[in-house]
C-alpha positions in Angstrom: -28.6 -17.1 -56.0 -27.4 -18.0 -52.7 -30.3 -16.0 -50.9 -33.1 -17.1 -53.2 -32.5 -20.7 -54.1 -33.0 -22.4 -50.8 -36.5 -20.6 -50.6 -37.1 -21.7 -54.1 -36.4 -25.5 -53.5 -38.4 -25.4 -50.1 -41.5 -23.9 -51.8 -41.1 -26.0 -55.1 -39.6 -29.5 -54.1 -37.0 -28.9 -57.1 -33.6 -29.1 -56.2 -31.2 -26.7 -58.0 -27.7 -27.8 -59.1 -25.6 -24.3 -59.6 -22.4 -24.1 -61.5 -20.8 -20.6 -61.2 -18.3 -19.7 -64.0 -16.8 -16.6 -65.7 -18.6 -15.5 -69.1 -15.7 -16.8 -70.9 -15.9 -20.2 -69.4 -19.8 -20.2 -70.2 -19.1 -19.4 -73.8 -16.6 -22.3 -74.2 -18.7 -24.6 -72.4 -21.8 -23.9 -74.4 -19.9 -23.7 -77.8 -18.3 -27.3 -77.0 -22.0 -28.8 -76.3 -22.4 -28.7 -72.5 -26.0 -28.7 -71.7 -27.5 -26.9 -68.8 -31.2 -26.4 -67.9 -30.6 -22.7 -67.3 -28.0 -20.2 -68.3 -27.7 -16.8 -66.7 -25.1 -14.3 -68.3 -25.0 -11.1 -70.0 -27.8 -10.3 -72.4 -25.9 -9.7 -75.5 -24.4 -13.4 -74.8 -27.9 -14.7 -74.1 -28.8 -13.4 -77.5 -25.7 -14.8 -79.5 -26.7 -18.4 -78.2 -30.2 -17.9 -79.0 -29.0 -17.3 -82.7 -26.6 -20.2 -82.4 -29.8 -22.3 -81.4 -27.9 -23.2 -78.2 -30.9 -21.5 -76.0 -34.5 -21.6 -77.2 -35.9 -18.7 -79.1 -37.9 -16.6 -77.0 -36.5 -17.9 -73.7 -34.6 -14.6 -72.8 -35.6 -13.2 -69.5 -33.9 -10.1 -68.1 -33.1 -10.3 -64.5 -31.0 -7.5 -63.0 -28.6 -4.8 -64.1 -25.1 -4.4 -62.7 -22.6 -1.6 -62.8 -19.0 -1.9 -62.5 -17.1 -1.4 -59.0 -13.6 -0.5 -57.8 -12.1 -2.0 -54.7 -8.5 -1.4 -53.1 -6.3 -3.5 -50.6 -7.1 -3.3 -46.7 -4.6 -1.2 -45.1 -3.5 0.7 -48.1 -4.2 4.4 -48.6 -7.6 5.0 -50.2 -7.2 5.6 -53.7 -9.5 8.3 -55.0 -12.1 7.2 -57.8 -14.4 10.2 -57.3 -14.3 11.4 -61.0 -12.8 10.4 -64.4 -9.9 12.4 -64.0 -9.1 11.0 -60.6 -9.5 7.6 -61.4 -7.2 8.2 -64.4 -4.4 9.6 -62.0 -5.0 6.4 -59.6 -4.4 4.0 -62.4 -1.4 5.8 -63.7 -0.2 5.7 -59.8 -0.8 2.1 -59.2 1.6 -0.5 -59.6 -0.8 -3.1 -60.6 -4.3 -3.4 -61.7 -6.9 -6.3 -61.6 -9.9 -6.8 -63.9 -12.2 -9.7 -64.5 -12.7 -12.1 -67.3 -16.5 -10.9 -67.8 -18.3 -7.8 -69.0 -16.7 -5.6 -66.6 -13.2 -6.8 -67.6 -14.0 -6.4 -71.4 -15.2 -2.7 -70.4 -12.1 -1.9 -68.3 -9.9 -2.5 -71.2 -12.2 -0.2 -73.2 -12.1 2.2 -70.4 -8.2 2.5 -70.1 -8.3 3.6 -73.9 -10.9 6.2 -73.4 -9.2 7.5 -70.6 -5.9 7.8 -73.1 -3.6 5.8 -70.7 -3.8 2.3 -72.5 -0.2 2.1 -73.2 0.8 3.5 -69.9 -0.9 0.8 -68.0 -0.7 -2.1 -70.3 2.3 -3.9 -68.6 0.4 -3.9 -65.0 -2.8 -4.9 -66.0 -3.7 -8.4 -64.9 -6.8 -10.4 -65.3 -8.2 -12.7 -62.7 -8.7 -16.5 -63.6 -12.2 -17.2 -65.2 -14.9 -17.5 -62.6 -12.8 -16.0 -59.8 -13.0 -12.8 -58.0 -10.8 -10.0 -57.9 -11.0 -9.8 -54.2 -8.6 -12.8 -54.2 -5.9 -10.8 -56.3 -6.4 -7.8 -54.0 -6.3 -9.9 -50.5 -3.3 -11.6 -51.6 -1.3 -8.2 -52.9 -1.1 -9.4 -56.2 -2.9 -6.3 -57.3 -3.3 -2.5 -55.8 -6.6 -2.0 -57.1 -9.4 -4.1 -58.9 -12.4 -4.0 -61.0 -15.5 -6.0 -61.2 -19.3 -6.1 -61.1 -20.2 -4.2 -58.0 -22.4 -7.4 -56.8 -18.9 -9.2 -56.7 -17.3 -6.6 -54.4 -19.6 -4.8 -51.8 -20.1 -7.9 -49.6 -16.4 -9.3 -50.3 -14.3 -9.9 -47.0 -10.6 -8.9 -47.0 -10.8 -5.9 -49.4 -12.0 -2.0 -49.4 -14.9 -1.4 -51.9 -14.3 2.1 -53.2 -17.5 2.4 -55.0 -18.7 2.4 -58.4 -17.3 4.1 -61.4 -18.0 7.7 -61.9 -21.3 8.1 -63.6 -19.7 9.5 -66.6 -17.9 6.4 -67.4 -20.1 3.9 -65.8 -21.0 0.7 -67.7 -24.0 -1.0 -66.7 -24.5 -4.5 -67.9 -28.1 -6.4 -68.2 -27.9 -9.9 -67.2 -30.6 -12.3 -68.4 -31.5 -16.0 -68.4 -32.0 -18.4 -71.3 -33.3 -21.9 -71.3 -31.2 -24.6 -73.4 -32.6 -26.2 -76.2 -31.9 -29.4 -74.6 -33.0 -28.6 -71.0 -34.0 -31.7 -69.4 -36.4 -30.0 -67.1 -37.7 -27.1 -68.9 -40.9 -26.4 -66.7 -39.0 -26.6 -63.5 -36.5 -24.2 -65.2 -39.5 -21.6 -66.0 -40.6 -21.9 -62.3 -37.0 -20.7 -61.2 -37.0 -18.0 -63.7 -40.1 -16.8 -62.1 -38.8 -16.7 -58.7 -35.9 -14.9 -59.7 -38.5 -12.3 -61.2 -40.4 -12.1 -57.8 -40.5 -9.2 -55.3 -38.3 -11.3 -53.0 -35.6 -11.7 -55.6 -35.8 -7.8 -56.2 -35.1 -7.3 -52.7 -32.0 -9.6 -52.7 -31.0 -8.0 -56.2 -31.1 -4.6 -54.6 -29.1 -5.8 -51.5 -26.4 -7.0 -53.7 -25.6 -3.7 -55.3 -27.6 -4.2 -58.4 -31.2 -3.1 -59.9 -33.9 -5.6 -61.2 -34.1 -5.9 -65.0 
């Protein structure tokens, strides 16, 4: 959004006010009745809000696909995440593990169960505050290894991006946009969505470790 919105504002004459928040916070705000012209979140959440008449029927537009990435601390020995078996050993050896409050965090909780280590790592799992980045916990030393969407890690300073989860245990999240039923500027919102589906947007999406939706 930081790459694309300034160009959209200059071309369209619209001013875009953005609030970044984690999935849990977005759910809470919309459920409480908060109104935003545009909501961008995981596609299943968009669908749920459409069913709840929070977002307009037929307004869902798929934007990008993102996998889960893994990061470590600067200066620490590089952890091995090259296979599911290696990741399992790394997590068992880690003293602390960070995960997000969004789709990647939900999946990590499922993943440790799939790897058969849920009970062994339960006490050292730490969830980052909603809307915050795992990088802050890694940089401060609060956790040794962390999981979040690849796009949140690859350009983050103060951490070491270790790579994506191995292909056999990777989880791809589809992020989508939806227009609120109470949108005050629906036409301007549709123009922004069009910009987010443009070739320039595809270039920016790929630069941040994702694929166009």
